[in-house]
N, C-alpha and C positions, 0 to 999 in steps of 0.2 A: 537358731537352726543353721546348718551349714549352707554355704553358698550354692552348692549343687542342688540341695533340696529347694532353696529359694528359687533358683532358675527353673526347676521342674514345675513348681507351683504356679509360676507366672507363664509357663509355656514358652520360655526362651532358651536359647542355646547357652551352655555353661560359659562359653567364651564371651558372649554378649554380657552376661551378668558380671564376669570378671572385669570387662572393660568399664562397666558402670561403676564397679567398686573402685577401680583405679582412678576414675575421673571424679570420685567423691559424690556420686549421684545416689548412693544408697545410704540413707540416714542412719547414723549410729552403728554402721557396720565396722568391724575391726578385725585385724589379723592377729592370731595367736603367735607366740614365739615359734611354734612348730610349722607355721605357714598356713594353717587352716583359717579360712575367712568365716566369721560368724556374723549372721544377720539377725537382729532382734525380730521376734515373732510378732509382726504388726497386727495380725488378726486377734491374738490374745489380748494385746494392749487395747485395741479398739473395743473389745467386748467388755472392758472394765470401765468404759466411760458411762456416766450417768446423765449428764446435763447439768444445767445451772438451776439454782433455786433463787427466785426473786422474793426477798423478804421485805415487807412493808409493815410499819407499826405506827399507830397514833395512841395517844394517852387515853382517849375515851371514845365511846361509840358515838358521841355527839359530833365527832370529826370524821364521819363516814365519807363525806365528799373529799376531804383532804387525803384520806386513805386511798380512795379510788384514783385520784389524780397522781398520787405517789406511785401507784401500781402502773399507771399508764406511762409515766416517765421511765420507770424501770424496764417496761416492755419495749419501749422505743430504743432505749440504750442497748438492751440485749440484742435486738434486731440489728442495730447498727454495727455491733461487734461481731455478729454472725453466730451468736451462742444458741445452742439448742436448749430451750426452756423446758425443764422437767416439771417444775411445780411453781405456782405462785402462792405465797403464804401471806395472808392478811391477819394481823393480830392487833387487838386492843390491849393496852396495858402500859404501865409506867416503864420508862427506860431504867428506872432504879430497881424494878422488880426482877429478881433473878429466878423467878419460878414461873415464867411464861411457858405454858404447856406446848405450844406448837414449836417454838424455838428449841426447847429442850428435846423434843422428839426428833427434830432435824439433826441436832448435834449428836444425839445418841445413835441414830441409825447410820450416820456417816455415809450416806449413799448419794453423793453429789460431787460434781467437779468443783463448783464454786458456789458460794452464797453471795448474791449481789444485793447491796443495800444502797439507799440514796445518800445517806450521811452516816457517819460512825454512830451518832447518838440514836439512830433508828434501831440499831442492834443493842446497844447498851450505853449507859451514861458513863460508867467507869469500867476499867479493866478490858478495854477493847484490845489492847496489845496482847493480853494474856489469851484471849479467845483466838486471836489471829495466830498466835504461837501454837496453841493446842490443836487448831484445825490445819496446821501445816501451811499457813499463808494462803488458804483457799477462800478468803473473804475479800471481795472486791468492793471498794467504795466508789460510787459513781461521782459524787461531788466532794472530793477530798479538799480539806482546807489547805491553802497554799502557804499560809503564814503561821508560824509557831505561836505568835502572840494571840492570834484569833483562837487557837485551841486552848491556850491558857485561860483566856477570858471565859470561854464556854465552860471549861472545867471549874473555874471559880464560881460561876453562876450555878452550876449543877450542885456543887457542894453546899452552897447557901440554900438552894432549893430543897435539897435532901434534909438538911437539919431543920429548916423552917417547917417543912411538912411534918416532921416528927414532933416538933415542939408545939406548934400553933395550929396545926391542921392544914389540910391541903388547900382550901380556898384562900386562906389568908396568905399562904406562902406563894400562891400564884400572883397575888397583887404585889407582894414584896419583890418577887422575881422580876415582874414587869417594871417596877420602879428602879431596881438596880440596873436592869438592861438599859433603861432610858438614861440614867445618870452616866453610865459607861459610854453610851452612844453620844450624849451631849459632850462629854469630856473629849472623846475622840474627834468630834467635829470642831471643838475649840482648838485642839492642838494642830489640826491640819491647816 
C-alpha cells in the first residue's frame, strides 16, 4: 500500500509517516524510482500466520510416558520462544515408517508456521534434510546435535537397525542396536 494509505489507516499525519520512513522505522517499506513509498500490508501478512505444531513421536505405545514427557519439553520450549502453539501431535510409530498418518496429514495441509521436534529422529530417521527443504525450512529442531560425528554415528546405527529389523525381526534388531551403541560408547570412552 502507499504511504498515504498507511498513514490514514494508522490515524497519523502523512508527514509523520514520511519521517518514520526516512528514519527506517517502517519495516520493509521501500521507495520506487518514481518516488512513491510502498509499505507492505501487515494485516494481510498477519492473517496468514497459523502458529506452530509440536510433533512428538515414540516407536510404540509402551512408551506413552516418554511421549508425554517429550510433549512437555516441547511445550516449555515453545513457551520460552514465545510461539503460538496451534496443535500438539502425538504419534506412535517407527522413525523408519514413512506412512505415519498424522505427520502425512500435517505436511499435506501445510497450515503451520513451523513444526517443532525435539530431535531430528523424532521426525524421521532418514531424509530429514529433504523434508526440511520441501517444507521451506519450517522445521525447528529443539536439541540439534552440535557435532557432525554424533550425527554420523546415529545414522550408522539407524542403518544397521533398519536392515536388521528387515532381516531378523524387530525384537532381535533392538538387542543388536543396543549392543552396537554400547560398543560405540565404550570405544568413545576409551579414546577420551
